N, C-alpha and C positions, 0 to 999 in steps of 0.2 A: 504494500500500500504506500502511496506517496501523498504527502500532505499538500493540499491545495494552497495557493498563495492567498494572502490576505488574513485578516483577523478571524478568530474562531466564529463559526456561524452561530447565530442565536439559537438556543434550545427553547423548548416549550416552557414558558414561565411557570414557576410554582407559587402557590398562595402561601402567605404567612401561616404558621402553625399555631392554632389556639393553645394557650398555656395548659389548659385542662387535659389535652389529649397528647401531651408530649411523651415520646418514648424515653426510656431510661438511658439507652446507649445510642449514640449516633456515630456512624462510620462512613467513610467515603473512599472511593477507589474504583478501578476498572474491573468489570466482570465481562468475560469473553464467552463467546460461543465455543464449545469444546467438541472437537471431533476425536473420538477415541476408539481404538481397536479392541474388540472383545477377545481376540485370539492372540497368541504369542507369535511374533514374527515381524519382519520389516514391512513398513508400509509400501515399500517398493514391490511387494508381492501379494499382500492381502487384498481381498476383493471387496471388503465392505468395512464401514465404520459406523459407530453410533453417534448420535447428536445429543449433547448435554450442555452444561455451562459450568464455569468455574471462575473464581476470583477470590483472593484472600479476604477482602473486606466483606463481601456478601457471604462467603463461607462462615465468617465469624458472626455476622448478623443472624444467619439461619441457626447456627449453633446456639447462640444466646436465646433465640426465640423458642427453640425446642426445650431449653432449660427453664423456661418460664419468664425470661427477661424481655420486656418490650423493646424492640430495636428498630432503627431506621437506617437506610442505606441511601447515599447520595452518589449519583454518577451521571453519565451520558451514554447513549447508544445511538447507532445509526438508524435511519428511517428505512429499515429492511426487516425481512422475516426473522433473522437471527436476533435482532434487537427486541422484537416483539416477544420472542421466546424467552429471552433473558428476563425481561420485566415480568412476564407472566409467571415464570417459575419462582423467582424470588418473592414476588407478592403472594404466590400460592402457599408459601411457607409461613405466612403471617407477618412478614417483615413490612414495615412502612416504607414504601418506595418513593423516592424523589429523583426521578431520572428524566433528564431532558432528552428530546429527540432531535438529533442533528441531521438536517436535510442534505448535508454535503459530504459528511464523513461516514465511513462504514463502522459497523460493530467489529471490535477486535476478535481475532480468532486464535485459538490454542489447539494444537494437535498433539495428542498423547498416544504413545504406542509402547508396546512391550517387546523390544527386540529379542529378549530372552526371558526365560521364566523368572529370572532374578533381577532384571533391570527394567527401568522405565525411562523413556525419552520424551521430553516435552519441547515442542517447537512453538514459537510465538510469531504471530502475524498481526502486530499491533501498532506498527509505525504509522502515524497519520490517522489513527482511529478516532472515533467520536470522543471516547473518554480521555484520550491524550490531550484534547483541547479543552478539558474542564478548566474553569476559571472561577475566581472568587464570587462573581455574580451568580454562579450556579448554586451557591449555598442558600437555602431558603431562610427567609427572615424568621427569627425566633426559634428555629429548630435546635440549634446548639445551645442557646441560652437557657432553654427549659429542660435540657437533658441533665442527667447525673454524671455522665461520662462521655467523652469524645475519644474514639479509638482511631488511630491512623497506622499506616505501615510505611516502610521504607521503599515500597514499590512505587507509589504515586509520585514522589518528587523526581524520580528518574525518568518519568514519561515525557515531560516537557517543562519549559519554564513556567507556563501558566498553571500546570498541575502542581508544581512546587509552590507557586504563589498561593494556590488554593489551600494547600496544607498549612502554610504559614498563617493565612487569614483565618482559617478554622481555629487554629491554636490561639491566636490573638483574641478571637471572640470568646473562646472557652475561658481563657484566663480572666478576661474582663468580667465574665459572669460568675466566676468562682466554680467553674465546672472542671472536674478531674480530667486530666489528659493521659491517655494510654498510648504507647507506641510499641509495635512489633517491628524490629529491624527488617526481617523478612527480605534479606538481600537476594537480588536476582542478577547474576553476573552478566547475563546477556543484555541487560539494560544499561550498564555502566560499571565503572571501576569502583573498588572499595574506597579509594581515596575521594572520589567524587561524591559517593553516598555519605561518607563521613562529613564532608564539607556541607552538604545540603541539610543533613540532620542536625548539624551544629547550629543551624538557625533557630531550632525549636527545642533543643535538648534541655536547656535550663528550665523549660516550662513543663517537662514531662514528669508526671507523678508516678507512673507505672511503666517499666521498661521490660520488654521481653526479647529474647533472642537465644540462639544457640551460642556456644562458646566462640565459634569462628565469626559469628555476626557481632556479638558484643565487643569483640576485640577491635572491630572497626572504630568503635567509639572510645576505646581505651588501648591504643596501639602499643603502649609501653608495657602491657601485661601479656604474658604468653597465652596463646589460645587454649592450651591444655590446662591452664590454671583457672578453673571456673570459680573457685572461691575468691581468688585474687581479683577476678573481673567483677564479682559481686561487690566486693569492698571498694574497689576503685570507682565504680559507677554510682555507688550510693553515698560515698564520702562527701561530707559537707552539705548534705541536703536531706530532705525527708523522702527522697525518691525510693520507691519499692522496685527492686530489680529481681527478675526471674530468669533463670537460665534453663533452657530446655536441653535435656541430655539424652533424648531418644529412649532407647530400650533401658538405659540406666536410670531413668526417672527424671527428676528435676530438683532444683534447689532455689532458694530465695532469701533475700535479705531485705528487711522492711525499711531500712534507712533510719534517719533521725538518731535516736539514742540506742537503737537496736544494734547489738554486736554479735548475736548468735545467729548463725546461718541455719535455716530450716531445710531439711532434705527429705525427699520421699522417693521410694523405689519405684521402678517401672513395673509393667505387667508383661507376662509371657503370653502372647496371643499368636494365632495363625495369621500372618500378615498377607493380605491380598493386594493392598495399594496404600502406600504411605503418603501420597499427595493429599494435602488438606488436614493431616493429623495435627500439624502445628496450630492451625486455625481452631480446630476443635479443642486443643489443649488450652489456648488462650480464652476461648469461650467458657470453658469449665472454670478456669481460675477467676475470671471477672465475675461470673455469675455467683460464685461462692463469696467473693469479696463484697458484692452488692447485697448479699444476704447477711453479711456481718460475721462470716466464719473467720477463724484465725488462719494464719499463714499455713501451718501444716495441713489443715483441712482443705484449704484452697488447692494446695499442691496435690493432695490425694484425689480430689475431684478432677483436676486438670489432667493428671496422668491417666485416670480411667477414661476420660473423654478422648484423649489422644489415642489410647490403645484401641478402643472400640472403633474409632474412625478408620483404623488400619485394616479392619476385618471385612470391609465392604468396598467394592469398586466405586470410584467417583470421588470428586473433590469435597462434597458436603453430604452426600447421601447417607453416610455412616455416622454422622454426628448424632449422639444419643440424646434421648430424653431422660429426665431424672429417674424414671422407673426402669430404664435400661441399665443403669449403673449398678443395680442391686446384685445381679448374678456375678459380675466381675469382682466387685468388692467383697462379696461373700466368700470368695476363695474357691479352690478347686473342687470342694465337696458339693458345691451347689449343682442342682439339676439343670442342665443346659436346655431341657425341653420345656416349653411353655405349654401347659395342659389346660 
């Protein structure tokens, strides 16, 4: 896709959100149509693919909604059938959708395949997409101000200058309204360098109250700390602030440091599951953590729920389809003796 000349095309305007109907969590970012192969093998030889959708921020919004947290997602899509599908699917999960329709730019596309039984390949076709042209004016009036939490990712600022400006504007509005700001580094190497992402996130980092990432992602923001020293990364990124920092350790679980006067690092083990697809597990993890935090649970309990959500997301194909509901967490958290059959 190539970006047309001129300023971003106007999207369908959104109406201000009444204070009484505000969601608890607002997130913004690109969701793409997803073409994925059901069979193992190269796309050079497979004869068919399935159509779905995926995007870190909408994955999170869906995950939160399934856990009982009202959520809203802000983005743009093209005036095309894939854009219609994206909006319909996200809205169908109960997420409040604020998505402009761009008459000139297409909906982004992601292609996911399984070259072998143990590997996954993801290719993006998002340059010049509708969502890459998102701008501060696309943020609905009152939406962020009446939320409890704004969640962003490191994907959006790498899409374009206007997308970065939108992230910054969203944070400024959240800070002015006293809304908690959450950030998942979520680095995508095909969008830009680590150094560039570190520079862009530096524009908002001082305002981030909750920070998520794997060790290799958090080290982008603390380059003086070794990637394999996750405890050092937690201490470095929470030092001198009340920032809550959470490190995702995959199968090894997760750890967190609440910042402020807290000095003890909380850790929680992972879960052994039959892995089908790991894409989207990190988004489910964050949804689990934030939902527990919004419920007032302590840090160890947040990590426990987050690990369970991430593990269950790995057991189902798709970016968000495996995100669990609260009732789904019982069997996994009950241990190996639980009956896996629902009768």
